[in-house]
VOTORBA-907781 format. One line per field, with one value per residue (C-alpha): x, y, z; residue in one letter. Coordinates in pm, 1 decimal. Last residue first. Example, Ala and Ser with C-alpha at 12.3 -4.5 7.8 and 13.67 -1.06 7.14 Angstrom:
<rozas>
c1 (1367.0 1230.0);
c2 (-106.0 -450.0);
c3 (714.0 780.0);
res (S A);
</rozas>
This chain:
<rozas>
c1 (1085.2 860.7 532.6 225.1 -25.9 -76.8 75.6 368.5 438.8 425.1 664.8 904.8 896.0 957.9 1252.6 1395.6 1350.1 1518.2 1808.4 1846.6 1852.5 2122.6 2327.3 2298.9 2409.3 2701.0 2813.2 2787.1 2998.1 3257.0 3258.2 3296.3 3673.6 3790.8 4079.0 4451.1 4669.6 5030.2 5304.7 5478.9 5845.1 6006.2 6212.8 6101.2 6287.8 6052.2 6194.8 6353.6 6105.0 5819.8 5949.1 5960.4 5608.9 5482.8 5652.7 5502.5 5152.1 5149.7 4915.8 4698.9 4661.0 4541.0 4291.4 4159.1 4110.7 3905.8 3702.2 3622.9 3531.8 3298.6 3132.4 3062.0 3291.6 3494.5 3754.5 3812.6 4116.5 4179.3 4535.3 4560.5 4920.3 5111.0 5445.9 5472.2 5450.5 5156.9 4968.8 4932.2 4597.5 4623.5 4329.2 4167.2 4397.0 4203.1 4161.3 3948.2 4225.2 4447.1 4211.5 4347.8 4236.6 4572.8 4799.0 5069.0 5057.9 5397.4 5454.1 5094.7 5044.9 5377.8 5252.7 4939.7 5144.3 5388.6 5114.3 4927.3 5251.8 5338.8 4986.9 4994.8 5342.8 5232.9 4922.3 5130.4 5374.6 5093.3 4949.2 5273.9 5451.2);
c2 (1056.5 1196.2 1365.0 1327.9 1608.1 1548.1 1890.1 1810.3 1481.8 1654.1 1927.9 1667.6 1476.0 1794.8 1882.9 1532.0 1552.1 1893.6 1765.1 1467.9 1702.4 1916.1 1604.3 1497.4 1842.4 1850.7 1508.1 1625.1 1932.8 1710.3 1466.2 1733.1 1711.1 1953.1 1822.3 1902.0 1678.7 1649.0 1475.4 1247.6 1298.8 967.9 722.2 906.2 1131.0 1408.0 1755.0 1855.2 1678.3 1810.9 2165.3 2109.3 1966.9 2273.1 2500.8 2301.0 2320.3 2698.4 2769.2 2473.7 2625.6 2948.6 2756.4 2581.8 2921.2 3052.1 2730.8 2748.2 3116.0 3064.8 2763.8 2937.6 2914.8 2663.0 2466.3 2092.2 1957.4 1619.9 1576.6 1306.5 1183.3 1060.5 889.8 695.8 357.7 254.1 573.7 819.5 919.2 1225.2 1308.4 1598.3 1893.2 2174.0 2522.9 2799.7 2918.9 2985.7 3252.2 3348.4 3701.4 3859.4 3593.9 3430.4 3064.8 2904.8 2861.1 2792.2 2555.0 2393.3 2293.8 2129.5 1959.2 1822.3 1682.2 1519.4 1384.0 1217.6 1077.5 932.9 784.9 626.3 475.9 350.7 189.5 13.8 -113.4 -268.1 -149.5);
c3 (11293.4 11022.8 11100.1 10886.7 10840.6 10469.4 10388.1 10614.1 10432.7 10092.7 10209.9 10350.3 10020.5 9820.7 10043.5 9997.8 9621.7 9612.0 9820.8 9585.1 9284.2 9449.3 9524.2 9158.0 9034.3 9276.9 9155.0 8793.6 8872.4 9039.8 8745.9 8475.3 8455.9 8187.9 7979.8 7962.4 7742.7 7857.0 7655.7 7904.3 7994.2 7910.2 8116.9 8430.2 8672.0 8775.0 8836.4 8504.1 8276.4 8489.4 8436.1 8059.3 8056.8 8245.4 7992.3 7707.8 7853.8 7908.8 7615.3 7720.6 8067.1 7908.6 7696.7 8009.5 8177.8 7884.9 7863.8 8234.7 8222.7 7927.2 8090.0 8421.4 8719.7 8914.1 8720.3 8761.5 8584.7 8424.4 8298.0 8033.0 8013.1 7708.8 7644.1 7972.3 7787.2 8005.9 7924.6 8210.5 8360.2 8582.3 8802.5 8991.5 8919.6 9085.1 8941.4 9096.7 9330.2 9029.5 8897.4 8554.7 8458.8 8536.9 8388.6 8599.3 8490.8 8555.5 8929.6 9032.4 8740.2 8828.7 9172.8 9030.7 8758.0 9016.0 9241.4 8953.6 8807.7 9139.2 9173.9 8820.9 8873.2 9204.5 9043.2 8751.6 8997.5 9180.2 8852.0 8739.9 8428.5);
res (P R T E G L S E D D T L E A D E L E D L M H L V R D G E A I S E D L E F F L H P T Y K L K V H R G I R H Q I E K R H R L M K N L M N K R T A D D G R I S V L V R A H R L N T S T I V H T V T V A S L D F D Q E H V V R Y L D E A I E R K L L E N V R I M R N T T M);
</rozas>
């Protein structure tokens, strides 16, 4: 399968999975606004798809919400099979995407370094342009 087609399939599945999460998961302690489907990586034979999700909150909350999504995986797969016309309906594997949290951590560290540099410059009496 060509690369452009795989990109389109991944984006289509990402959009469908995100919509189906909102339609399927209706548990009280599941905060749908905290969940973002960031990437879908489908195998070339369309049999499997890794669904990377970003979930706001502490580790316990994220694991709890991921487990709830895993419990509804088959229902989401079934809905995808009905709405998306592919040769095979991929078997979904949900995983936490840590890249956004890592990016936030790096940006926070850069801000701290910049603040420390400004504080050092002010203590030496230098002014920055």
